[in-house]
C-alpha positions in Angstrom: 115.2 52.2 51.7 112.4 54.8 51.9 111.4 53.9 48.3 110.9 50.2 49.0 108.1 48.8 46.8 106.2 45.7 47.7 106.0 43.6 44.5 103.9 40.6 45.8 100.6 41.5 46.9 97.6 39.0 46.9 94.1 40.7 47.3 90.7 39.0 47.9 90.3 38.7 44.2 92.4 35.6 44.6 89.5 33.4 45.6 89.9 32.2 49.2 93.4 33.4 49.5 93.7 37.1 50.1 92.0 38.5 53.0 91.9 42.3 52.2 90.3 44.2 49.4 92.5 46.2 47.0 91.2 49.4 48.5 92.3 48.4 52.0 95.9 47.6 51.0 96.1 50.8 49.1 94.9 52.6 52.1 97.5 51.0 54.4 100.1 51.5 51.6 99.2 55.3 51.6 99.7 55.4 55.5 103.1 53.9 55.2 104.0 56.4 52.5 104.3 54.0 49.6 104.7 55.5 46.2 104.3 52.3 44.2 102.7 48.9 44.8 102.3 45.8 42.7 99.1 43.7 42.8 99.9 40.0 42.0 96.9 38.0 42.3 96.7 34.2 41.3 96.4 33.7 37.5 94.2 36.8 37.5 94.4 40.5 36.8 91.0 41.1 38.3 92.1 43.0 41.3 94.0 45.6 39.4 91.0 47.8 38.3 89.7 48.6 41.9 93.4 48.8 43.0 94.2 51.4 40.4 91.1 53.5 41.2 92.0 53.5 44.9 95.6 54.2 44.2 95.0 57.1 41.8 93.0 58.8 44.6 96.0 58.4 47.1 98.7 59.4 44.5 100.1 55.8 44.4 101.2 54.1 41.2 100.0 50.4 40.8 102.1 48.0 39.0 99.7 45.8 37.1 100.9 42.1 37.5 99.8 38.6 38.5 101.3 35.4 40.0 101.4 32.5 37.5 100.9 29.2 39.2 102.1 26.7 36.7 101.4 23.1 36.4 104.9 22.0 35.7 107.2 24.4 37.3 107.7 27.0 40.2 105.3 29.9 40.3 106.4 33.1 38.5 105.4 36.8 39.3 104.8 38.5 35.9 105.1 42.3 35.4 104.3 43.5 31.9 106.3 46.6 30.9 103.9 48.1 28.3 100.4 47.8 27.0 101.4 45.2 24.4 102.9 43.1 27.1 99.9 43.6 29.2 97.8 42.2 26.3 100.1 39.2 25.8 99.7 38.5 29.6 95.9 38.9 29.4 95.9 36.3 26.3 98.1 33.9 28.3 95.6 33.9 31.1 92.8 33.4 28.9 94.5 30.4 27.3 94.9 29.0 30.7 91.2 29.6 31.6 89.9 28.1 28.6 91.6 24.7 29.4 90.1 24.5 32.9 86.7 24.6 34.6 85.4 27.8 35.8 87.6 29.3 38.5 90.7 27.4 37.4 93.5 28.3 35.2 95.8 25.7 33.6 99.2 26.9 32.5 102.5 25.4 31.6 106.1 26.7 31.3 105.8 26.5 27.5 102.8 28.9 27.5 104.8 31.4 29.4 107.6 31.2 27.1 105.5 31.9 24.2 104.0 35.1 25.6 107.0 36.3 27.4 107.9 39.3 25.3 108.0 42.6 27.3 107.3 40.9 30.6 109.5 40.7 33.6 109.3 37.6 35.9 110.2 36.7 39.4 110.7 33.2 40.5 108.6 32.3 43.8 110.8 29.8 45.6 109.1 26.9 47.7 108.7 27.4 51.4 111.6 25.1 52.0 114.7 24.0 50.2 116.2 21.5 52.5 113.6 18.8 53.4 113.7 16.9 50.2 116.8 16.7 48.0 115.0 15.6 45.1 112.5 18.5 45.1 115.3 20.9 45.7 117.2 19.4 42.6 114.0 19.8 40.6 113.7 23.5 41.7 117.2 24.2 40.6 116.7 22.6 37.3 113.7 24.8 36.8 115.6 27.9 37.7 118.4 27.0 35.2 115.6 26.5 32.6 113.9 29.7 33.3 117.3 31.5 33.1 117.8 30.2 29.6 114.2 30.9 28.5 113.6 34.2 30.0 117.1 35.7 30.0 117.7 39.1 31.6 114.0 39.6 32.4 114.2 36.9 35.2 114.5 37.6 39.0 114.5 35.4 42.1 112.3 36.4 45.2 113.6 36.4 48.7 110.8 36.3 51.4 111.3 35.9 55.2 109.0 33.3 56.5 110.0 34.1 60.1 110.9 30.7 61.0 114.2 29.3 62.2 115.5 28.4 58.8 115.2 31.9 57.2 118.8 32.8 57.0 119.9 29.3 55.6 117.2 29.6 53.0 118.3 33.1 52.0 121.9 31.9 51.8 121.0 29.1 49.5 118.9 31.3 47.2 121.7 33.9 47.1 124.1 31.1 46.0 121.6 30.0 43.3 121.3 33.5 42.2 125.0 34.0 41.8 125.3 30.7 40.0 123.0 31.8 37.2 123.3 35.6 37.4 119.8 36.2 38.5 119.2 39.5 40.6 117.3 39.0 43.9 114.1 40.8 44.6 112.8 41.4 48.3 109.1 40.8 48.9 106.9 40.2 51.9 104.4 38.0 50.1 101.4 40.0 51.3 98.0 38.5 51.9 96.3 41.1 54.0 96.7 44.8 54.9 96.8 44.5 58.6 97.9 41.7 61.2 94.4 41.4 62.5 93.3 39.9 59.2 95.2 36.8 59.8 92.3 35.0 61.5 90.1 35.6 58.3 92.9 34.4 56.1 93.1 31.3 58.1 89.4 30.7 57.7 89.7 31.2 53.9 92.5 28.6 53.8 90.3 26.1 55.6 87.4 26.7 53.3 89.8 26.3 50.3 91.5 23.2 51.7 88.2 21.6 53.0 89.6 21.2 56.4 89.0 22.8 60.1 91.1 25.2 61.8 92.2 22.1 64.2 93.5 20.0 61.5 94.7 22.5 59.0 98.4 22.2 60.2 101.0 23.5 57.7 98.3 24.5 55.2 98.0 27.6 57.3 100.6 30.4 57.3 102.8 29.9 60.4 102.5 33.3 61.8 100.7 36.7 61.2 103.5 38.3 59.3 102.0 38.3 55.8 100.6 41.6 56.1 101.8 44.9 54.3 104.8 46.3 56.1 106.4 49.8 56.3 109.6 50.5 54.4 111.3 50.9 57.9 110.1 47.5 59.1 111.2 45.8 55.8 114.6 47.5 56.3 114.9 46.0 59.8 114.0 42.7 58.5 116.2 42.7 55.2 118.7 45.4 55.9 121.6 42.9 56.5 120.9 41.1 53.1 122.7 43.6 51.0 122.6 41.7 47.8 118.8 42.4 47.4 117.3 44.5 44.7 114.1 46.6 45.8 112.8 47.3 42.4 112.8 45.8 38.9 115.3 47.0 36.3 113.9 49.2 33.7 
C-alpha cells in the first residue's frame, strides 16, 4: 500500500475548520513519501492554488477537489476529471455562493446532478449509523438516490473514528456498498498535518460553534487522529479491510 493517496484533506481555507496551511500538509506528505494528495475544502476550491504551488516544488501531484456540504443530503467529495469538469464544479460552487450570505454556500442535490458530468463523487457517511434508525434510513435512501443519479462515478468513504463502534460501522457501510454496487474508498478525513495541531483545531471549532472548550462536548473531534498519516500507518489501521479501494477508478 505504498501508493496510498489521502483523498480527504481539509485545509485552513475551510474557515474555522482546518488547522494547517496547504503548504504544511504538502510538507508532511512529502516527508511520508506521498506521490499524490487531494485537497477537499468545504464548498471551496480556494486552497488548491497554494497547495499546487507547494506540491510542485516537492514533486507531488495535487488532485483538485472539494467537499460539497448539501442542504438536503449527505456531503459529497467531488473530484473533476478534466478542465471542463473543473469549470462545471466552479460554476456549481458559484451558484451556491450567490444564494447565500458571504462566507456561506447553499447547495442541493439537484444542483449536483445538473453539473455532475466528468466529476467523480465520494459519499461522506455520518459519524454514526446506529443511534437513530430514522436517520440511518434517510441516509440509505440518499445513497440509493445518489447511485441512480451519479451512476458509476460514485464511491462511498470509509473512515476510522477510533471509537468503539468502528468495525460495526465499517461492516454496515460495506453491506450498503455491496447492496448498491458502490466501491469503497479509504480516507482519514484529515484536518491538520501533525497531531500537535489538535488543540488549535479544537479552538477553531469552539469559535465556529460559539462555545467554550468546556462545553463543546461532541462538537469537538473525539481524539487527535485527524492528522495526515503515513502509508504504513494507514495500512496498519485499514489493512484488514480488504474490500477498500485506495484510489479512484480512471
